[in-house]
C-alpha positions in Angstrom: -3.8 -29.8 20.9 -2.6 -26.2 21.4 0.8 -27.1 19.9 -1.0 -28.5 16.8 -2.9 -25.3 16.4 0.2 -23.2 16.9 2.2 -25.2 14.3 -0.8 -25.0 11.9 -1.0 -21.2 12.3 2.7 -20.8 11.7 2.5 -23.0 8.7 -0.3 -20.9 7.3 1.6 -17.7 7.8 4.7 -19.0 6.2 2.8 -20.5 3.2 0.6 -17.5 2.8 3.6 -15.1 2.6 6.1 -17.1 0.4 6.2 -16.6 -3.4 3.1 -18.1 -4.8 2.2 -19.5 -8.2 -0.6 -17.8 -10.2 -3.3 -20.3 -9.3 -2.5 -19.9 -5.5 -2.8 -16.1 -5.8 -6.2 -16.5 -7.4 -7.4 -18.9 -4.7 -6.0 -16.5 -2.0 -7.8 -13.5 -3.7 -11.1 -15.4 -3.7 -10.8 -16.4 -0.1 -10.0 -12.8 1.0 -12.9 -11.4 -1.1 -15.2 -14.0 0.5 -14.2 -12.9 4.0 -13.9 -9.2 3.3 -15.7 -8.2 0.1 -14.8 -5.0 -1.8 -16.7 -1.9 -0.7 -18.9 -1.9 -3.8 -20.2 -5.4 -3.1 -21.2 -4.9 0.5 -24.8 -4.5 1.6 
């Protein structure tokens, strides 16, 4: 189980940092903004 999580985490890091197509950058930006909204959108 731990090995699966480790492989998944490494895969996410590799996939997140490789050159991305435009649609993947848009999805990444949406996810990052969902997790950490810009300062003007915070309550």
